[in-house]
C-alpha positions in Angstrom: 0.0 -0.1 0.0 1.3 3.4 -0.9 0.9 5.5 2.3 1.5 8.6 0.3 -1.9 8.1 -1.4 -3.5 8.8 2.1 -4.1 12.4 2.8 -1.5 13.7 5.4 -4.1 14.9 7.8 -5.8 11.4 7.8 -2.5 9.7 8.2 -1.7 11.9 11.1 -5.2 11.3 12.7 -5.0 7.5 12.3 -1.4 7.5 13.9 -2.2 9.6 16.9 -5.4 7.5 17.4 -4.3 3.9 16.7 -0.7 4.2 18.3 -1.7 5.3 21.8 -4.6 2.8 21.6 -2.3 0.0 21.0 0.5 1.1 23.5 -1.9 2.1 26.2 -3.9 -1.1 25.7 -0.8 -3.2 26.3 0.2 -1.3 29.2 -3.2 -1.6 30.8 -3.2 -5.3 30.2 0.3 -5.7 31.6 -0.3 -3.7 34.8 -3.6 -5.5 35.4 -2.3 -8.8 34.9 1.1 -8.5 36.8 0.0 -6.0 39.5 1.6 -2.8 40.8 4.3 -4.5 42.7 5.8 -5.6 39.7 6.8 -2.2 38.4 9.0 0.7 39.7 6.7 2.9 41.9 9.4 5.3 43.1 13.0 4.8 42.2 15.5 7.7 41.7 18.0 5.6 39.7 15.3 4.4 37.3 13.9 7.9 37.0 17.5 9.2 36.1 17.9 6.6 33.6 14.6 7.4 31.7 15.5 11.0 31.8 18.7 10.4 30.2 17.0 8.0 27.6 14.3 10.5 26.9 16.8 13.4 26.2 18.9 11.2 23.9 15.8 10.2 21.9 14.6 13.9 21.8 17.9 14.9 20.4 17.8 12.1 17.9 14.3 13.1 16.7 15.2 16.8 16.6 18.3 16.0 14.6 16.3 14.0 12.0 13.5 16.7 11.9 16.1 19.4 11.0 17.9 17.2 8.5 14.5 16.4 6.8 13.4 19.9 6.9 16.7 21.1 5.3 16.4 18.5 2.6 12.9 19.7 1.8 13.9 23.4 1.7 17.0 22.6 -0.4 14.6 20.8 -3.0 12.4 23.9 -3.0 15.4 26.1 -3.8 16.4 23.8 -6.7 12.8 24.1 -8.1 13.0 28.0 -8.0 16.5 28.0 -9.5 15.5 25.7 -12.2 12.5 27.8 -13.1 14.6 31.0 -13.0 17.2 29.3 -15.4 14.3 28.5 -17.9 13.1 32.1 -17.6 16.7 33.4 -18.3 17.0 31.3 -21.4 13.8 32.6 -22.5 14.9 36.2 -22.1 18.4 35.7 -23.4 17.0 34.3 -26.6 16.3 37.9 -27.7 19.8 38.1 -28.9 19.3 35.4 -31.3 17.9 35.6 -34.9 14.2 34.6 -35.5 14.7 30.9 -36.2 16.7 29.8 -33.3 15.0 32.2 -31.1 11.5 30.6 -31.7 12.9 27.1 -31.3 14.6 28.0 -27.9 11.6 29.9 -26.6 9.1 27.1 -27.7 11.2 24.5 -26.0 11.4 26.4 -22.8 7.6 27.0 -22.8 7.2 23.3 -23.5 9.5 22.5 -20.6 7.4 24.5 -18.2 4.3 22.8 -19.3 5.9 19.4 -19.1 6.9 20.0 -15.5 3.3 20.8 -14.5 1.5 18.1 -16.7 4.1 15.2 -16.7 6.9 15.6 -14.3 5.3 16.6 -11.0 2.6 13.6 -11.2 5.5 11.3 -12.1 7.4 12.5 -9.2 4.6 11.5 -6.7 5.9 7.9 -7.4 9.6 8.7 -7.6 9.6 8.9 -11.4 10.3 11.8 -13.8 9.4 12.8 -17.3 12.0 11.9 -20.1 10.4 14.8 -22.1 12.2 17.3 -19.9 15.7 15.9 -20.8 14.7 15.9 -24.5 13.8 19.6 -24.4 17.0 20.7 -22.7 19.1 18.7 -25.1 17.1 20.3 -28.1 17.8 23.7 -26.6 21.5 22.8 -26.2 21.6 21.5 -29.8 19.9 24.4 -31.2 22.2 27.0 -29.5 25.4 25.0 -29.7 25.2 24.3 -33.4 24.2 27.9 -34.3 27.1 30.0 -35.8 26.8 33.6 -34.4 27.1 36.4 -37.1 28.0 39.2 -34.8 29.1 39.9 -31.3 25.6 40.4 -29.9 24.6 36.8 -31.2 27.8 35.4 -29.7 27.1 36.9 -26.3 23.6 35.6 -26.4 24.8 32.2 -27.4 27.3 32.1 -24.4 24.7 33.3 -22.1 22.1 30.7 -23.0 24.6 27.8 -22.9 25.5 28.8 -19.5 21.8 29.1 -18.4 21.0 25.6 -20.0 23.9 24.2 -18.0 22.5 25.7 -14.9 19.0 24.4 -15.7 20.4 20.9 -16.4 22.3 20.9 -13.0 19.3 22.3 -11.1 17.0 19.6 -12.5 19.4 16.8 -11.8 19.7 18.2 -8.1 15.9 18.3 -7.8 15.4 14.7 -9.0 18.1 13.6 -6.7 16.4 15.0 -3.6 13.3 13.1 -4.6 15.1 9.9 -4.7 16.8 10.3 -1.3 14.9 10.1 1.9 15.4 8.8 5.4 17.2 5.4 5.0 15.8 2.2 6.3 18.6 2.0 8.9 17.6 5.4 10.1 14.0 4.4 10.5 15.0 1.3 12.4 17.2 3.3 14.8 14.1 5.7 15.3 11.8 2.9 15.9 14.1 1.1 18.3 14.5 4.5 20.3 10.8 4.8 20.5 10.3 1.3 21.7 12.8 1.9 24.4 11.2 5.1 25.7 7.8 3.4 25.6 9.1 0.3 27.4 10.5 2.8 30.2 6.9 4.1 30.4 5.7 0.5 30.9 8.2 -0.3 33.7 7.0 2.5 35.9 3.8 2.6 37.8 1.6 5.2 39.7 -1.1 4.5 42.1 -3.7 6.2 39.6 -3.5 3.9 36.5 -5.6 6.2 34.4 -3.2 9.0 35.0 -0.3 6.7 34.0 -2.1 5.6 30.8 -2.7 9.4 30.0 1.0 10.2 30.4 2.0 7.1 28.2 -0.6 8.0 25.5 0.7 11.6 25.3 4.2 10.4 24.8 3.0 7.9 22.2 1.0 10.6 20.4 4.0 12.9 20.2 6.2 10.2 18.8 3.6 9.1 16.3 3.0 12.6 15.1 6.9 13.2 14.7 7.0 10.0 12.6 4.3 11.2 10.3 6.1 14.6 9.9 9.3 12.9 9.0 7.5 10.4 6.6 5.6 13.1 4.9 8.6 15.5 4.3 11.4 13.0 3.6 10.6 12.8 -0.2 9.9 16.6 -1.1 7.7 15.9 -4.0 5.7 12.5 -3.0 3.4 13.8 -0.4 0.4 16.0 -0.6 2.4 18.4 1.7 5.3 18.3 -0.9 6.5 21.0 -3.1 3.9 22.1 -5.7 4.6 23.2 -9.3 3.9 26.9 -8.3 7.2 28.1 -9.6 6.3 26.8 -13.1 2.8 28.2 -13.1 4.3 31.7 -12.1 6.9 31.2 -14.8 4.1 30.6 -17.4 2.3 33.6 -16.3 5.5 35.7 -16.6 6.0 34.3 -20.1 2.5 35.1 -21.2 2.8 38.6 -20.1 6.2 39.0 -21.8 4.9 37.4 -25.0 2.0 40.0 -25.2 4.4 42.8 -25.1 5.5 44.3 -28.6 9.1 44.1 -30.0 11.7 41.3 -30.3 12.1 40.8 -26.6 8.7 39.1 -26.5 8.1 38.0 -30.0 7.9 34.2 -30.5 8.0 34.7 -34.4 
């Protein structure tokens, strides 16, 4: 089952309901079956140990959260850098004669549409659109094979080649961020840490079992919520909370506005 197909808020709700029910149900069963005398009621040493364990696990969760958020923000910046490179190529094409200019601008316009219509849906499952690579290659071919007739065309050609290289690099970086999430080993460590913390909650006991179950339940809810957050953000483009194609929509709006202006700067013909 693809958990990313579940709306994030529904997944969060399910996690913070089912996890404490399971954990607190197990605790209620064990404490009822074994009795209060089987657990730590008041032990300074045990309290100190669980404080250390809890702190270590909090540091681990905090570190993973920062790492995932930084990964997410890096991917978002790659998207805007990529769309900016497409806009730069479209603008710099003004220095080329009509035939290569029309080809370059048509490719960049098609690239933006491809990102919205093909690539973003494909990235939801970890894929990508080959059409994007083909359009970049077509621009590189059109510009690279063109023989400039004057200094202005030569400058435009050099600028476009540089921007196409930046576009290619930004695209590769974006796709790489969607292929790299929290590793299986890291998830195992996180789960082990959560189990250790919850086992410590099991080993203690208070005279009011309801209060104890409430405390254990709150700890479980917090851990479950953090797990859902890490899961939803680890791959920046797969979740419904992921990065949207907003940058490409904004680019299309910008190109449409520029294309309506008179003069060679905007002309597609």
